[in-house]
DODRENPA-165705 format. One record per residue (C-alpha): residue number from 1; x, y, z; residue in three letters. Coordinates in steps of 0.001 Angstrom, whole numbers. Each point is the difference from the previous one (the first is absolute). Last residue first. Layout:
+------+---------+---------+---------+------+
: resi :    east :   north :      up : resn :
+------+---------+---------+---------+------+
:  NUM :       X :       Y :       Z :  ALA :
...
+------+---------+---------+---------+------+
END
This chain:
+------+---------+---------+---------+------+
: resi :    east :   north :      up : resn :
+------+---------+---------+---------+------+
:  134 :  -17192 :    9056 :   -7936 :  UNK :
:  133 :     437 :   -3671 :    -349 :  UNK :
:  132 :   -2746 :   -2394 :    1723 :  UNK :
:  131 :     841 :   -2996 :    2246 :  UNK :
:  130 :    -242 :   -3762 :    -676 :  UNK :
:  129 :    3344 :    -542 :    -542 :  UNK :
:  128 :     -71 :     559 :   -3777 :  UNK :
:  127 :   -2058 :    2805 :     844 :  UNK :
:  126 :    3320 :    1371 :    1953 :  UNK :
:  125 :    1927 :      29 :   -3198 :  UNK :
:  124 :    2891 :   -2188 :    -192 :  UNK :
:  123 :    3815 :     657 :    -886 :  UNK :
:  122 :    2663 :   -2844 :     -64 :  UNK :
:  121 :     259 :   -1476 :    3286 :  UNK :
:  120 :    2796 :    1498 :    2463 :  UNK :
:  119 :    3832 :    -771 :    -726 :  UNK :
:  118 :    1006 :   -2172 :    3181 :  UNK :
:  117 :    1847 :    1723 :    2121 :  UNK :
:  116 :    3955 :    -271 :    1636 :  UNK :
:  115 :    2100 :     341 :    2579 :  UNK :
:  114 :    3639 :     933 :     872 :  UNK :
:  113 :    1079 :     854 :   -3380 :  UNK :
:  112 :    3687 :    -417 :    -922 :  UNK :
:  111 :    2099 :    2744 :     -24 :  UNK :
:  110 :    2998 :   -1838 :   -1350 :  UNK :
:  109 :     576 :    -890 :   -3541 :  UNK :
:  108 :   -2801 :    2279 :   -2392 :  UNK :
:  107 :    -668 :   -1221 :   -3147 :  UNK :
:  106 :   -2018 :    2215 :   -2515 :  UNK :
:  105 :   -3368 :   -1300 :   -1478 :  UNK :
:  104 :   -1704 :    2492 :   -2246 :  UNK :
:  103 :    3098 :     797 :   -1814 :  UNK :
:  102 :    2243 :    3045 :   -1429 :  UNK :
:  101 :   -1331 :    2401 :    2509 :  UNK :
:  100 :     881 :   -2367 :    2847 :  UNK :
:   99 :   -1941 :    -202 :    3379 :  UNK :
:   98 :   -3575 :     345 :   -1247 :  UNK :
:   97 :    -709 :   -3873 :     855 :  UNK :
:   96 :    2145 :   -2209 :    2548 :  UNK :
:   95 :    2172 :   -2933 :    -378 :  UNK :
:   94 :     890 :   -1456 :    2980 :  UNK :
:   93 :    2875 :   -2632 :     241 :  UNK :
:   92 :    -354 :   -3454 :    1172 :  UNK :
:   91 :    1045 :   -2289 :   -2531 :  UNK :
:   90 :    -886 :    1058 :   -3662 :  UNK :
:   89 :   -1579 :   -3279 :    -515 :  UNK :
:   88 :   -3405 :    1166 :     631 :  UNK :
:   87 :    -378 :    3599 :      53 :  UNK :
:   86 :    -254 :    2321 :    3012 :  UNK :
:   85 :   -2480 :    2043 :      95 :  UNK :
:   84 :    -650 :    3754 :     733 :  UNK :
:   83 :   -2161 :    3121 :     -45 :  UNK :
:   82 :     868 :    2212 :    2537 :  UNK :
:   81 :     450 :    2107 :    3727 :  UNK :
:   80 :    1994 :    1069 :    2293 :  UNK :
:   79 :     -73 :     564 :    3823 :  UNK :
:   78 :    3771 :    -522 :     274 :  UNK :
:   77 :   -1012 :   -2481 :    2913 :  UNK :
:   76 :   -2419 :   -1710 :    -940 :  UNK :
:   75 :    1129 :    -519 :   -3632 :  UNK :
:   74 :   -3249 :    -386 :   -2733 :  UNK :
:   73 :    -412 :   -1953 :   -2475 :  UNK :
:   72 :   -4033 :    -288 :   -2113 :  UNK :
:   71 :     152 :   -3416 :   -2105 :  UNK :
:   70 :    1348 :   -1109 :   -3221 :  UNK :
:   69 :    -425 :   -3720 :    -439 :  UNK :
:   68 :   -1261 :   -2268 :    2353 :  UNK :
:   67 :    2410 :   -2472 :   -1790 :  UNK :
:   66 :    3391 :    1641 :    1514 :  UNK :
:   65 :   -1637 :   -1143 :    3627 :  UNK :
:   64 :    -535 :    2229 :    2879 :  UNK :
:   63 :    -252 :   -1342 :    3645 :  UNK :
:   62 :    4197 :     855 :    1006 :  UNK :
:   61 :   -1657 :    3978 :    -844 :  UNK :
:   60 :   -2061 :      81 :    2610 :  UNK :
:   59 :   -3657 :     902 :    -578 :  UNK :
:   58 :   -1849 :    2886 :    -707 :  UNK :
:   57 :   -3993 :    -470 :    -323 :  UNK :
:   56 :    -260 :    -212 :    3684 :  UNK :
:   55 :      48 :    3841 :      -7 :  UNK :
:   54 :   -2567 :     785 :   -2424 :  UNK :
:   53 :   -2470 :   -2443 :     874 :  UNK :
:   52 :       8 :    2217 :    3691 :  UNK :
:   51 :      -3 :    3477 :   -1551 :  UNK :
:   50 :   -2879 :   -1447 :   -2267 :  UNK :
:   49 :   -1927 :   -1315 :    3356 :  UNK :
:   48 :     878 :    2802 :    1903 :  UNK :
:   47 :   -1318 :    2749 :   -2949 :  UNK :
:   46 :   -3097 :   -1975 :    -526 :  UNK :
:   45 :    -778 :      84 :    3778 :  UNK :
:   44 :     765 :    3803 :    -273 :  UNK :
:   43 :   -2366 :    -157 :   -3190 :  UNK :
:   42 :   -2772 :   -1735 :    1530 :  UNK :
:   41 :     188 :    2586 :    2626 :  UNK :
:   40 :    -312 :    3094 :   -1888 :  UNK :
:   39 :   -3201 :   -1993 :   -1841 :  UNK :
:   38 :   -1538 :    -715 :    3211 :  UNK :
:   37 :     527 :    3712 :    1168 :  UNK :
:   36 :   -1199 :    1701 :   -3427 :  UNK :
:   35 :   -3367 :   -1913 :     704 :  UNK :
:   34 :    -572 :   -2978 :   -2440 :  UNK :
:   33 :   -2869 :    -201 :   -2418 :  UNK :
:   32 :    2502 :     886 :   -2674 :  UNK :
:   31 :    1641 :   -3476 :     130 :  UNK :
:   30 :   -2704 :   -1952 :    -592 :  UNK :
:   29 :     -77 :   -3628 :     921 :  UNK :
:   28 :   -3715 :    -130 :     444 :  UNK :
:   27 :     158 :    2170 :    2762 :  UNK :
:   26 :    4108 :     446 :    1326 :  UNK :
:   25 :     189 :    -758 :    3441 :  UNK :
:   24 :     426 :   -3945 :    -454 :  UNK :
:   23 :    2940 :     237 :   -1796 :  UNK :
:   22 :     591 :   -1143 :   -3590 :  UNK :
:   21 :    -244 :    3641 :    -886 :  UNK :
:   20 :    2005 :    1675 :    2191 :  UNK :
:   19 :    2840 :   -2553 :      71 :  UNK :
:   18 :      11 :      27 :   -4590 :  UNK :
:   17 :      46 :    3984 :     390 :  UNK :
:   16 :    2681 :     -35 :    2374 :  UNK :
:   15 :    2130 :   -1907 :   -1935 :  UNK :
:   14 :    -906 :    2034 :   -3666 :  UNK :
:   13 :     765 :    3144 :    2120 :  UNK :
:   12 :    3177 :   -1300 :    1609 :  UNK :
:   11 :    1410 :    -876 :   -3262 :  UNK :
:   10 :   -1724 :    2666 :   -1600 :  UNK :
:    9 :    2763 :    2536 :    2727 :  UNK :
:    8 :   -1182 :    3509 :    -194 :  UNK :
:    7 :   -2889 :    -458 :    2073 :  UNK :
:    6 :    1795 :   -1423 :    2935 :  UNK :
:    5 :    1352 :    3463 :     945 :  UNK :
:    4 :    2065 :    -821 :    2754 :  UNK :
:    3 :     163 :    2418 :    2589 :  UNK :
:    2 :   -1114 :   -2676 :    3099 :  UNK :
:    1 :    1381 :   -3315 :   -1241 :  UNK :
+------+---------+---------+---------+------+
END
């Protein structure tokens, strides 16, 4: 994690703020009262937790069901990422977003994804999660 600028990733900042604010190290839950060293520590912890969660979110494609709708698709050997889905009743062909100028979804045969992960939830403000926007 050395050399990583944690300040530039809002997910890391939000997670670090939450962890630091609920820890016994923050007097009264006040992030601003933590030392710079403590804030850096919580940013590193937040990055490690988020990296692990992101890696665990990828599932083998065999676990995908067309009822899941659109997901992030990836191919572990060919190193590509796409938005895709299988359409119920259309066999096992994958349809990818943005691969055809004439329609939103273009049918692709072969080159099926090896992994998928669900799309994230719709945006929510950190204030709704108990934090502060800023």
